[in-house]
C-alpha positions, 0 to 999 in steps of 0.5 A, a space after each residue: 511565645 509559640 513561634 519561639 518554641 517552634 523555631 527552637 524545636 525545628 533548630 533542635 531537630 535539624 541539628 540532630 540530623 547532623 550527628 558526628 556519626 552521620 558526618 563521619 559516615 558521610 565522609 567515609 562514603 565520600 572517600 569511596 567506602 560502602 555504606 555498611 562499612 562506613 556505618 560500622 566504622 563511623 560507629 566505632 570511630 565516634 566513640 574513640 576520636 575527639 570532634 577535632 580528630 573527626 573533622 580531620 577525616 574530611 581530608 580523606 575526600 581526596 579518595 573520592 572517585 577512585 575505585 576502592 578495590 584498586 587502592 591498596 591498603 598502603 595507599 589508604 594508610 598513607 593518605 590517612 597518615 597524611 592527616 598527621 594524627 597517629 590516633 586517627 591512623 590507629 582507630 581508622 585502621 582497626 575499625 576498617 579491619 574489624 568492619 571489613 571482617 564483620 560486613 
């Protein structure tokens, strides 16, 4: 009985490590954003997007390895639009602008 409880607690602890906010922050950092901006954006985005929409953000990994200072806003928006979800574009754009000003 104690083993079952221990396994359950470990499983719960591990699942808590991979929150939607953590996954979004990691995806944004994989896309080349700095940790402070990615963290700020992830915090806003998890409140405004569904889990399905958040999973679509994995498509931004294509930006990884590129110098974000050289990627134009137009290019970033083009790649975000390629996810084919206007709400993602709106939330990502507004979160990026707000977080860039705050950070």
